[in-house]
PAKE-479077 format. One record per residue: residue in three letters; x, y, z of N, C-alpha, C in turn. Coordinates in pm, whole numbers, padded with zeros to 5 digits, always signed. Layout:
ALAXYZXYZXYZ;...
END
This chain:
MET+00579+01083+00506+00459+01005+00543+00432+01007+00688;GLY+00541+01011+00765+00523+01021+00910+00452+01131+00959;ARG+00483+01250+00907+00412+01368+00946+00269+01366+00891;GLN+00249+01311+00773+00112+01299+00726+00026+01205+00815;LEU+00091+01103+00852+00005+01015+00938-00028+01087+01072;LEU+00065+01161+01135+00026+01235+01252-00080+01327+01224;GLN-00070+01397+01113-00184+01484+01073-00317+01415+01061;GLY-00306+01295+00997-00434+01217+00975-00487+01177+01103;VAL-00411+01140+01196-00465+01087+01326-00522+01222+01393;SER-00462+01330+01385-00515+01447+01452-00646+01494+01393;GLU-00675+01468+01272-00796+01513+01211-00914+01420+01242;HIS-00894+01296+01274-01002+01190+01285-01050+01200+01439;PRO-01184+01226+01451-01242+01236+01592-01228+01106+01671;ASP-01210+00994+01610-01214+00866+01675-01065+00803+01697;ALA-00971+00887+01653-00833+00833+01673-00746+00925+01763;GLN-00666+00848+01835-00572+00929+01921-00433+00875+01914;ILE-00335+00964+01902-00192+00927+01895-00141+00886+02034;SER-00082+00765+02042-00034+00713+02177+00114+00683+02166;ALA+00170+00663+02055+00309+00637+02030+00358+00678+01895;ALA+00478+00709+01879+00542+00745+01753+00681+00690+01753;ILE+00712+00619+01644+00850+00549+01640+00917+00585+01504;ASP+01039+00618+01513+01129+00643+01396+01257+00569+01409;ARG+01339+00582+01291+01466+00522+01291+01555+00577+01400;PRO+01649+00495+01450+01734+00553+01566+01819+00673+01518;ASP+01853+00679+01383+01946+00786+01336+01876+00907+01298;THR+01750+00927+01321+01677+01051+01286+01676+01157+01399;PRO+01671+01280+01358+01662+01386+01453+01531+01399+01540;ALA+01435+01323+01489+01301+01336+01559+01305+01247+01691;ILE+01405+01173+01714+01403+01084+01837+01417+01182+01959;GLY+01328+01154+02057+01331+01237+02173+01236+01362+02164;VAL+01194+01393+02050+01108+01515+02026+00967+01481+02058;ASP+00896+01586+02113+00754+01567+02123+00685+01566+01985;ALA+00591+01471+01972+00528+01453+01837+00444+01585+01809;GLN+00417+01669+01898+00343+01792+01867+00438+01887+01785;VAL+00570+01872+01795+00645+01956+01711+00636+01922+01568;LEU+00615+01798+01545+00594+01753+01406+00463+01777+01346;CYS+00358+01790+01444+00220+01819+01401+00155+01897+01506;SER+00144+02026+01487+00097+02111+01589-00050+02085+01642;GLU-00131+02012+01559-00263+01977+01601-00269+01861+01711;LEU-00163+01803+01732-00162+01691+01830-00139+01750+01973;PRO-00194+01665+02076-00159+01712+02206-00019+01692+02243;THR+00028+01746+02353+00159+01712+02396+00173+01582+02478;GLY+00288+01528+02496+00305+01420+02581+00344+01289+02512;VAL+00360+01291+02374+00393+01174+02302+00531+01202+02244;THR+00633+01129+02300+00775+01141+02257+00801+01042+02148;VAL+00873+01087+02048+00916+00995+01944+01027+00903+01994;VAL+01012+00779+01978+01107+00675+02026+01167+00600+01909;ASP+01276+00525+01939+01343+00453+01838+01310+00303+01829;SER+01215+00255+01917+01188+00116+01932+01048+00083+01973;VAL+00983+00001+01900+00841-00016+01928+00826-00106+02069;GLN+00942-00176+02098+00943-00250+02218+00912-00164+02353;THR+00946-00036+02338+00938+00051+02460+00795+00096+02476;VAL+00703+00077+02377+00569+00132+02382+00464+00018+02361;ILE+00504-00106+02354+00408-00224+02343+00310-00214+02446;GLY+00183-00229+02417+00082-00223+02524+00019-00094+02537;GLY+00072+00003+02469+00027+00143+02475-00056+00187+02364;PHE-00090+00089+02275-00163+00133+02151-00255+00015+02107;ASP-00357+00045+02035-00449-00063+01989-00404-00108+01839;SER-00360-00010+01755-00320-00041+01626-00198+00051+01590;ILE-00118-00007+01503+00005+00059+01457+00014+00071+01318;ILE+00039+00185+01263+00047+00213+01117+00198+00220+01078;ASP+00241+00125+00985+00378+00111+00951+00404+00143+00806;PHE+00471+00261+00790+00526+00297+00658+00676+00313+00674;SER+00753+00200+00649+00893+00192+00677+00970+00133+00561;ALA+01031+00024+00593+01103-00061+00487+01073-00198+00520;PRO+01082-00291+00415+01046-00430+00424+01107-00491+00545;SER+01243-00486+00564+01302-00559+00677+01249-00504+00808;ALA+01223-00378+00815+01174-00316+00934+01028-00356+00969;SER+00942-00373+00868+00814-00421+00875+00814-00556+00925;ILE+00889-00647+00875+00895-00783+00916+00942-00792+01069;GLU+01039-00714+01099+01080-00713+01244+00972-00667+01334;LEU+00897-00568+01288+00783-00519+01366+00679-00626+01385;LEU+00641-00698+01295+00549-00804+01307+00600-00910+01401;ASN+00727-00947+01397+00782-01052+01491+00783-00995+01629;THR+00800-00866+01649+00800-00808+01780+00661-00806+01840;LEU+00562-00781+01754+00425-00769+01812+00346-00902+01827;LYS+00405-01007+01796+00343-01136+01803+00299-01160+01943;GLY+00175-01191+01962+00119-01216+02099+00085-01086+02173;SER+00100-00968+02111+00077-00835+02184-00080-00802+02185;GLY-00153-00859+02097-00296-00809+02087-00312-00697+02001;ALA-00199-00630+01944-00219-00513+01857-00256-00550+01719;SER-00302-00467+01640-00332-00485+01499-00232-00390+01424;VAL-00210-00425+01303-00098-00366+01218-00151-00322+01083;VAL-00133-00196+01039-00158-00155+00905-00021-00134+00837;ILE+00004-00203+00736+00135-00213+00662+00111-00121+00536;GLY+00194-00012+00521+00186+00061+00399+00318+00063+00327;THR+00418-00017+00384+00541-00048+00319+00518-00126+00186;THR+00609-00091+00086+00615-00178-00037+00756-00226-00061;GLY+00768-00308-00164+00897-00357-00206+00928-00495-00133;PHE+00835-00568-00084+00859-00690-00025+00903-00801-00127;ASN+00987-00892-00091+01016-01006-00178+00921-01116-00137;ALA+00935-01229-00214+00838-01349-00187+00841-01404-00043;GLU+00967-01420+00003+00986-01474+00135+00915-01378+00244;GLN+00932-01250+00223+00873-01160+00319+00723-01160+00303;LEU+00667-01172+00196+00526-01181+00172+00467-01303+00250;ALA+00547-01405+00236+00502-01534+00310+00510-01504+00459;GLN+00608-01431+00510+00612-01407+00644+00495-01319+00701;ILE+00448-01224+00613+00339-01139+00645+00213-01236+00660;ASP+00203-01319+00566+00083-01403+00567+00076-01502+00690;GLN+00202-01540+00726+00217-01627+00853+00180-01548+00977;ALA+00224-01414+00977+00196-01332+01094+00056-01304+01112;SER-00030-01304+01000-00172-01275+01011-00246-01382+01076;ASN-00176-01501+01105-00248-01609+01187-00257-01563+01326;ASP-00179-01470+01363-00172-01425+01510-00215-01279+01523;LEU-00199-01191+01417-00231-01049+01426-00327-01012+01323;PRO-00422-00928+01344-00502-00855+01249-00419-00763+01172;ILE-00408-00782+01038-00313-00703+00949-00391-00651+00822;VAL-00389-00515+00803-00430-00470+00681-00308-00438+00594;PHE-00289-00506+00481-00168-00486+00394-00214-00442+00256;ALA-00177-00326+00216-00220-00272+00095-00116-00196+00035;PRO-00098-00204-00104+00012-00118-00162-00027+00027-00175;ASN-00151+00061-00147-00188+00210-00155-00313+00215-00065;TYR-00317+00319+00015-00434+00341+00108-00531+00447+00060;SER-00510+00504-00059-00611+00591-00124-00740+00512-00148;ILE-00842+00577-00109-00971+00524-00137-00995+00522-00288;GLY-00942+00620-00353-00960+00638-00504-00892+00518-00573;VAL-00779+00481-00524-00697+00366-00580-00785+00238-00558;THR-00825+00223-00443-00900+00108-00414-01020+00086-00511;LEU-01088+00188-00538-01205+00182-00624-01158+00167-00779;THR-01038+00224-00811-00975+00203-00938-00952+00059-00959;LEU-00904-00007-00860-00876-00151-00878-00999-00231-00905;SER-01116-00197-00843-01238-00266-00877-01272-00233-01029;LEU-01258-00105-01078-01285-00069-01216-01201-00149-01305;LEU-01075-00171-01271-00985-00245-01366-01024-00389-01371;ALA-01069-00444-01266-01117-00594-01279-01234-00594-01375;GLN-01327-00507-01358-01447-00505-01442-01408-00487-01585;ALA-01311-00389-01613-01278-00361-01749-01208-00478-01811;ALA-01112-00541-01739-01044-00648-01795-01133-00771-01827;SER-01224-00801-01738-01327-00906-01764-01417-00884-01883;ALA-01448-00757-01904-01532-00720-02022-01459-00723-02152;LEU-01323-00667-02146-01244-00656-02274-01179-00784-02313;GLY-01138-00877-02217-01082-00996-02248-00947-00982-02321;ASP-00911-01088-02399-00779-01100-02450-00764-01014-02579;ASP-00864-00952-02621-00854-00888-02747-00785-00738-02733;TYR-00753-00703-02606-00691-00580-02582-00550-00596-02512;ASP-00463-00523-02563-00317-00526-02493-00328-00435-02372;VAL-00256-00482-02274-00257-00413-02141-00119-00361-02111;GLU-00110-00235-02074+00013-00167-02028-00014-00097-01908;VAL+00072-00093-01804+00062-00024-01688+00177+00075-01673;ILE+00141+00201-01667+00245+00312-01663+00235+00387-01525;GLU+00338+00401-01458+00343+00463-01328+00451+00568-01314;ALA+00425+00672-01234+00524+00770-01213+00528+00814-01067;HIS+00649+00830-01008+00661+00874-00871+00787+00966-00862;HIS+00797+01022-00748+00916+01113-00717+01049+01046-00721;HIS+01160+01121-00736+01288+01057-00760+01347+01000-00629;HIS+01276+01004-00511+01321+00936-00393+01274+00793-00385;LYS+01181+00763-00459+01116+00623-00440+01221+00519-00481;VAL+01225+00410-00390+01344+00322-00409+01294+00193-00478;ASP+01174+00165-00486+01129+00033-00548+01052+00076-00675;ALA+01068-00032-00776+00999-00014-00911+00970-00152-00969;PRO+00862-00167-01030+00745-00082-01036+00693-00057-00893;SER+00605+00039-00875+00538+00064-00748+00455-00046-00705;GLY+00439-00064-00580+00349-00171-00530+00202-00150-00581;THR+00162-00025-00609+00031+00003-00665+00019-00043-00808;ALA+00126-00023-00879+00132-00066-01022+00130-00224-01018;LEU+00201-00280-00948+00199-00434-00946+00069-00486-00901;LYS-00003-00416-00800-00134-00465-00763-00237-00447-00885;MET-00223-00338-00958-00299-00319-01069-00288-00432-01177;GLY-00162-00460-01204-00128-00572-01289-00181-00701-01247;GLU-00175-00733-01120-00226-00852-01053-00371-00863-01068;VAL-00439-00750-01049-00596-00745-01056-00632-00778-01202;VAL-00563-00716-01300-00597-00731-01445-00568-00881-01478;ALA-00452-00922-01437-00406-01073-01474-00513-01169-01418;ASP-00550-01143-01293-00648-01241-01228-00782-01239-01314;ALA-00819-01120-01351-00950-01114-01429-00949-01174-01575;LEU-00812-01176-01614-00795-01245-01751-00749-01389-01744;SER-00760-01451-01608-00716-01580-01586-00574-01616-01623;ARG-00490-01507-01588-00351-01516-01605-00281-01506-01477;LYS-00146-01553-01472-00063-01528-01351+00035-01414-01386;LEU+00040-01312-01309+00112-01193-01333+00268-01236-01350;ASP+00311-01338-01270+00460-01375-01279+00490-01429-01410;ASP+00396-01483-01479+00421-01546-01615+00408-01453-01730;CYS+00329-01341-01711+00297-01249-01825+00355-01115-01808;ALA+00410-01077-01698+00464-00952-01676+00589-00929-01747;VAL+00592-00805-01810+00729-00760-01887+00758-00631-01828;TYR+00875-00621-01758+00912-00501-01685+01005-00413-01757;ALA+01065-00455-01864+01166-00373-01951+01166-00424-02091;ARG+01182-00324-02171+01189-00349-02317+01312-00263-02380;GLU+01397-00329-02452+01503-00258-02508+01560-00345-02625;GLY+01599-00271-02740+01655-00339-02855+01547-00399-02932;ILE+01586-00507-03008+01497-00579-03101+01422-00679-03012;THR+01308-00643-02973+01215-00726-02880+01133-00819-02952;GLY+01101-00802-03085+01004-00872-03154+00868-00839-03136;ALA+00775-00898-03205+00627-00859-03179+00584-00879-03042;ARG+00492-00798-03001+00440-00808-02860+00352-00935-02842;ASP+00377-01011-02747+00298-01121-02710+00163-01074-02658;PRO+00053-01119-02718-00074-01064-02671-00115-01089-02528;LYS-00043-01194-02468-00073-01218-02328+00008-01140-02230;GLU+00096-01052-02284+00187-00967-02195+00104-00869-02125;ILE+00147-00836-02007+00116-00713-01925+00235-00631-01909;GLY+00259-00527-01982+00375-00443-01975+00364-00348-01864;PHE+00486-00307-01808+00501-00205-01711+00615-00102-01755;ALA+00575+00035-01733+00672+00132-01763+00676+00219-01639;THR+00802+00257-01597+00815+00334-01473+00888+00465-01499;VAL+00831+00568-01438+00892+00691-01441+00944+00745-01302;ARG+01058+00799-01287+01099+00844-01157+01148+00990-01175;ALA+01084+01091-01124+01124+01232-01156+01061+01329-01067;GLY+01142+01426-01023+01093+01540-00940+01008+01499-00813;ASP+00898+01570-00800+00822+01544-00672+00689+01481-00703;ILE+00679+01411-00799+00553+01345-00848+00510+01246-00734;ILE+00388+01271-00671+00339+01203-00562+00301+01057-00596;GLY+00235+01044-00714+00190+00903-00754+00089+00925-00866;GLU+00124+00855-00984+00028+00857-01100+00034+00715-01152;HIS-00084+00663-01177-00092+00529-01243-00200+00528-01349;THR-00165+00467-01463-00258+00450-01567-00247+00317-01618;VAL-00355+00245-01640-00366+00117-01705-00432+00142-01844;LEU-00354+00104-01943-00390+00115-02086-00443-00010-02144;PHE-00571-00013-02189-00622-00122-02270-00633-00074-02403;ALA-00542-00137-02497-00545-00094-02633-00585-00198-02733;GLY-00695-00168-02812-00745-00263-02901-00735-00210-03043;ASN-00780-00285-03133-00779-00237-03273-00888-00125-03294;GLY-00848-00005-03319-00934+00111-03345-00975+00192-03220;GLU-00945+00145-03095-00976+00219-02979-00884+00182-02861;ARG-00877+00268-02765-00798+00242-02638-00884+00301-02528;ILE-00869+00241-02412-00925+00287-02291-00816+00302-02186;GLU-00819+00412-02111-00714+00445-02011-00786+00471-01878;ILE-00752+00404-01784-00814+00422-01644-00691+00478-01565;THR-00698+00598-01511-00595+00668-01447-00636+00720-01303;HIS-00540+00707-01220-00552+00771-01082-00427+00850-01065;LYS-00448+00978-01017-00336+01072-00978-00360+01118-00834;ALA-00258+01109-00758-00263+01158-00623-00189+01298-00618;ASN-00263+01397-00567-00213+01527-00555-00154+01565-00420;ASP-00179+01486-00320-00150+01515-00186-00125+01376-00104;ARG-00017+01365-00036+00008+01239+00029-00077+01222+00156;ALA-00166+01331+00188-00260+01317+00292-00359+01222+00267;THR-00389+01198+00140-00495+01098+00104-00451+00949+00148;PHE-00327+00924+00141-00275+00796+00185-00291+00780+00343;ALA-00255+00884+00407-00264+00894+00546-00406+00874+00601;ARG-00493+00951+00534-00637+00934+00589-00690+00798+00562;GLY-00657+00730+00451-00698+00602+00438-00636+00493+00531;ALA-00510+00526+00561-00438+00429+00659-00510+00446+00800;VAL-00539+00566+00843-00597+00581+00978-00751+00517+00968;ARG-00818+00534+00867-00940+00466+00851-00924+00313+00870;ALA-00823+00263+00796-00795+00119+00805-00761+00073+00947;ALA-00679+00162+01018-00634+00123+01163-00761+00114+01249;LEU-00854+00212+01242-00973+00218+01327-01067+00089+01294;TRP-01081+00056+01168-01157-00061+01123-01091-00194+01177;LEU-00964-00194+01173-00896-00320+01201-00904-00349+01353;THR-00921-00247+01443-00930-00278+01586-01053-00373+01618;GLU-01148-00381+01529-01263-00457+01555-01259-00590+01484;GLN-01138-00623+01422-01141-00756+01341-01051-00858+01417;PRO-01076-00980+01388-00988-01091+01436-00855-01105+01355;PRO-00772-01187+01409-00639-01199+01330-00674-01249+01180;GLY-00604-01197+01091-00627-01230+00944-00556-01129+00860;LEU-00564-01152+00730-00487-01056+00639-00595-00993+00555;TYR-00607-00869+00557-00704-00777+00502-00639-00675+00404;ASP-00719-00616+00322-00671-00507+00237-00778-00401+00235;MET-00765-00298+00157-00850-00174+00161-00988-00206+00109;THR-00998-00321+00027-01140-00359-00023-01233-00407+00097;HIS-01156-00474+00193-01232-00519+00320-01269-00394+00400;VAL-01173-00302+00415-01199-00180+00501-01313-00094+00443;LEU-01325-00077+00304-01437-00014+00244-01565-00092+00224;GLY-01562-00220+00264-01688-00295+00249-01705-00352+00112;LEU-01603-00358+00030-01609-00400-00108-01599-00552-00121;LYS-01544-00604-00012-01520-00747-00001-01547-00793+00141;PRO-01623-00899+00168-01652-00946+00298-01519-00973+00376;ALA-01526-00944+00506-01406-00964+00582-01361-01112+00591;GLY-01452-01204+00572-01414-01349+00573-01346-01394+00439;VAL-01332-01312+00343-01266-01357+00213-01128-01300+00217;LYS-01036-01398+00214-00894-01364+00228-00847-01280+00110;SER-00762-01178+00138-00712-01083+00036-00601-01157-00045;
END
């Protein structure tokens, strides 16, 4: 994703790369970012700490790990920078820390920066509201074998959107595993199935199954560049926003910026 983000910045006429940060143990440290993306100008060296470049950027895009993202937010407090978080796998305490940080920083936090996924979430809310409790709901997702969290952040967000539309709480109705004699399915359940295999970039399907028919709403990503383009779009939008917690529905104008995500 780091290379894809560099490419996404290089493609956008209103964006300019001013800093690049990676883990201290990676071979990219000390390398000019142009080596990683030939379309970029020279002069931006990859560093191993955001502290060395604070003040040199308007917005930072973070696709890292939960602990690193939280550390980044703590470091940027009071800096005036805005933050786009593409990391997934946060626990409840870390989510609360992101919410707290948004009192000081403008933050876009989304499980998926694909414009198509954002529109899919809107479709899921409409479908769930129309279908109601007469349809069983299952979320099936597939990703590459390197992905470390399951279900994916996008799958969880899809489940959350459907649960909200059905006046349920996902924590109360989610079922993440089935094995053995499970008994009949609770009609209030929202089930999740996870596939990890090969180089699958990302596929998500929400199945609404009723008596005599079923509806499937699916999004498939064929190129990681789509996530990078959405993240760059979010970063540019965020530079004009006050501190707060936003998501891609705000970026795309599907939800007013004054409505908390």
